[in-house]
C-alpha positions in Angstrom: 107.7 -65.6 114.6 109.0 -61.9 115.4 107.1 -59.0 116.8 106.9 -55.8 114.6 103.6 -54.6 116.5 103.5 -53.7 120.2 100.3 -52.3 121.8 100.3 -49.6 123.8 99.6 -52.0 126.7 102.2 -53.9 126.5 104.9 -53.2 129.2 107.6 -53.4 125.9 105.9 -50.7 124.4 107.6 -48.2 126.9 110.6 -48.9 125.6 112.6 -46.5 123.7 115.0 -48.8 121.7 111.5 -50.6 120.4 109.1 -47.7 120.6 111.3 -44.5 119.8 110.9 -41.2 122.5 107.6 -40.5 121.0 106.3 -43.8 121.2 107.9 -44.7 124.4 105.8 -41.5 126.1 102.7 -42.6 124.5 103.0 -45.9 126.2 103.8 -45.0 129.5 100.9 -42.4 129.4 98.7 -45.3 128.9 99.9 -47.6 131.4 99.4 -45.0 133.8 95.7 -44.9 133.1 95.8 -41.5 131.5 93.2 -41.0 128.7 95.2 -41.0 125.6 93.9 -42.5 122.0 94.2 -46.4 121.1 96.6 -47.7 119.5 99.7 -49.3 119.0 103.8 -49.4 117.9 105.2 -50.4 114.3 108.3 -51.3 116.4 111.9 -49.9 115.1 113.0 -53.5 114.4 110.1 -53.3 111.5 112.1 -50.1 110.7 115.4 -51.8 110.1 114.3 -54.9 108.7 112.6 -53.1 106.0 115.8 -50.6 105.4 118.4 -54.1 105.4 117.3 -54.7 102.0 118.4 -51.0 101.2 121.8 -50.7 102.9 123.7 -50.8 99.4 121.4 -47.6 98.7 121.9 -45.9 101.9 126.0 -46.2 102.0 126.0 -44.2 99.0 124.8 -41.1 101.4 128.2 -41.1 103.2 130.0 -40.2 99.5 127.4 -37.0 98.7 128.9 -33.7 98.2 126.8 -31.5 101.2 128.1 -28.2 99.8 126.3 -28.7 97.1 122.7 -28.2 98.6 120.6 -29.0 94.9 122.2 -31.9 94.4 121.6 -33.4 98.1 118.2 -32.6 97.7 117.9 -34.4 94.2 120.1 -37.4 95.6 117.4 -37.8 98.2 114.5 -38.1 96.3 116.6 -40.4 94.1 117.0 -42.5 97.1 113.3 -42.6 98.7 112.0 -43.3 95.3 114.2 -46.3 95.3 113.6 -47.1 98.8 109.8 -47.4 98.5 110.4 -50.2 96.2 111.5 -52.2 99.0 109.0 -54.4 100.3 107.1 -54.4 104.0 107.9 -57.9 105.8 105.3 -60.2 105.5 104.8 -60.7 109.4 104.6 -56.7 109.7 101.9 -56.8 107.2 100.1 -59.4 109.1 100.2 -58.1 112.3 99.2 -54.6 111.2 96.2 -56.3 109.6 95.3 -58.2 113.1 95.5 -54.9 115.0 93.4 -53.0 112.7 90.8 -55.5 112.5 89.7 -54.3 116.0 88.6 -51.5 114.5 85.6 -50.3 112.5 86.0 -50.2 109.1 85.5 -46.4 108.7 88.0 -45.6 111.7 90.5 -42.9 110.7 94.0 -42.8 112.2 97.0 -41.1 113.3 100.2 -42.1 111.8 103.8 -41.0 113.5 106.8 -41.2 113.4 108.5 -42.0 116.9 112.5 -41.7 115.9 115.0 -43.6 118.2 116.6 -40.9 120.4 120.8 -39.6 119.7 122.5 -38.1 122.2 124.1 -35.9 119.7 121.2 -34.2 118.9 117.2 -33.9 119.3 114.4 -35.2 117.1 112.5 -32.5 117.4 111.0 -31.8 114.2 112.8 -34.5 112.3 109.8 -37.1 112.1 106.4 -36.8 110.3 102.5 -36.7 111.0 99.8 -38.1 108.8 96.7 -37.6 110.3 93.0 -39.0 109.3 93.8 -41.9 107.1 91.2 -44.4 106.7 91.6 -48.3 105.7 94.5 -51.0 105.7 96.1 -49.4 102.4 96.5 -46.1 103.8 97.7 -47.0 106.8 100.8 -49.1 105.4 101.4 -46.3 102.6 101.7 -44.1 105.6 104.3 -46.2 107.7 105.9 -46.9 104.8 106.3 -42.9 104.6 107.3 -42.8 107.9 110.2 -44.9 107.2 111.4 -42.9 104.3 111.2 -39.9 106.0 114.1 -40.7 108.0 115.8 -40.3 104.4 114.4 -36.6 103.4 117.3 -34.2 102.6 116.4 -32.4 105.9 116.9 -35.6 108.3 120.1 -36.3 106.2 121.7 -33.1 106.4 121.0 -32.6 110.2 122.7 -35.9 110.6 125.4 -34.9 108.5 125.9 -31.3 110.8 125.5 -33.3 114.0 128.1 -36.2 112.9 126.0 -38.8 113.7 126.7 -42.0 111.4 124.1 -41.9 108.4 123.1 -45.8 109.4 122.3 -45.0 112.8 119.3 -43.4 111.9 116.0 -45.6 113.2 112.3 -45.0 113.8 108.9 -46.5 115.3 105.8 -45.7 114.2 102.9 -44.8 116.5 99.2 -45.5 115.4 96.4 -44.3 117.1 92.8 -43.8 117.0 92.0 -40.2 115.1 90.1 -37.8 117.6 88.6 -35.2 115.9 88.4 -32.2 118.8 85.9 -29.5 119.5 88.6 -28.1 121.7 92.5 -28.3 121.8 95.3 -26.8 123.4 98.3 -26.0 125.2 99.0 -26.7 128.9 102.1 -25.9 130.5 103.8 -27.0 134.0 105.8 -23.6 134.1 104.7 -20.5 133.8 106.9 -19.4 130.5 105.5 -16.4 130.9 105.8 -15.5 134.8 108.3 -18.4 136.2 107.5 -17.1 139.2 104.1 -17.4 139.8 102.0 -20.2 141.1 99.7 -21.0 138.2 99.5 -23.2 135.0 99.9 -21.7 131.5 96.8 -22.7 129.1 96.6 -21.8 125.5 93.2 -23.1 124.2 92.2 -23.1 120.6 88.5 -23.2 118.8 88.4 -22.7 115.5 91.0 -19.8 114.1 91.0 -18.5 117.7 93.4 -18.5 120.8 93.4 -17.8 124.0 95.6 -17.8 127.0 94.5 -18.8 130.3 96.0 -18.8 134.2 95.0 -22.0 135.8 96.0 -21.6 140.0 98.3 -24.7 140.7 96.6 -25.2 144.2 92.3 -25.4 143.7 92.3 -25.3 139.5 90.8 -21.7 139.2 91.0 -20.1 136.1 91.6 -16.6 135.3 92.5 -14.9 131.4 95.6 -14.4 131.0 96.3 -10.5 130.1 99.7 -10.6 127.6 97.9 -8.5 125.0 95.1 -5.5 125.1 94.6 -6.2 121.5 91.7 -8.4 121.7 88.6 -8.1 124.1 89.1 -10.1 127.4 86.5 -13.2 127.8 84.3 -13.7 130.4 84.3 -17.2 130.4 86.3 -19.6 128.8 85.0 -22.4 126.7 86.0 -24.8 128.8 82.8 -26.1 131.1 83.5 -26.2 135.1 83.9 -30.0 135.4 86.0 -29.8 131.9 88.3 -27.2 133.8 88.2 -30.0 136.8 88.9 -32.6 134.5 92.1 -30.8 132.8 93.2 -29.5 136.3 93.9 -33.3 137.9 94.9 -34.3 134.3 97.9 -31.3 134.6 98.0 -32.5 138.4 98.8 -36.2 137.6 101.6 -35.1 134.6 103.5 -32.8 136.9 103.9 -35.4 139.7 105.2 -38.3 137.0 107.4 -36.3 135.4 110.5 -34.5 137.0 110.5 -31.5 134.6 108.5 -29.1 133.4 105.9 -30.2 130.4 104.1 -29.0 127.5 101.1 -31.1 127.6 98.8 -31.2 124.4 95.4 -32.3 124.9 92.1 -31.7 123.3 87.9 -32.3 123.8 85.9 -34.8 121.7 82.3 -35.3 122.9 82.6 -34.2 126.4 85.8 -36.2 127.1 89.2 -34.7 127.6 92.7 -36.8 125.8 95.7 -36.6 126.3 97.8 -36.6 122.7 101.4 -36.2 124.4 102.8 -34.4 126.5 106.8 -33.6 126.0 109.5 -32.0 128.6 109.4 -28.1 128.0 111.7 -26.0 126.2 111.9 -23.1 128.2 112.9 -21.1 125.7 109.2 -21.6 124.2 
């Protein structure tokens, strides 16, 4: 039986041809024993076998008039409606049920697209993310939505603009335990405000408030990033000393694992630090 599902701990899950960019990266981090939320990958093969029954529908995209944007929008909606009727493979359904059975019935999941890489264009902003879904049927609905997201108007137009054959598009799906954070943030291993400094830049979010802090690369000490005079400067960060130390060691680990500067998404829940994802830092950020 074809395996349509891979645990994040499966060595094959680190291969982008199975898991897409995001999924392969999350699996890599998991296998390096970093604190990643548990989960699994629905492989690109699952998408490819799903969409195979709709090839005759997809081929029509090559004949659209892309100068008529309203027409493209209407046709993409009609295309997704037709693709929605395609069945998920019965083996995929069985394997996802088996994975979900390992979690409590009230477990919420985050379901995310994980596009396969294409050297001609960035996948940034091309996928979909669905949060806080509970129950098997909700998860299956979101898997299907991730598959169909490749055929949204924006994705189709981007492929046309970059002269990428429409039928080359493919995606995996990452399904992970949903974490409800008390604090969350982004850590940059390259100080995008002052590239010559010996500090990491941290953005810490609590509710609607976002604070910017600088962390010394050698010892993890924090100081407030005085980026604007418009708000009072807090005397202490919202993190405890122990949490600051956890975050410092996490950043150090990521810096060792990757050759390029990284943007690290993290969150804190029940006094535990989670790594949500890391991606190459666009220095224009």
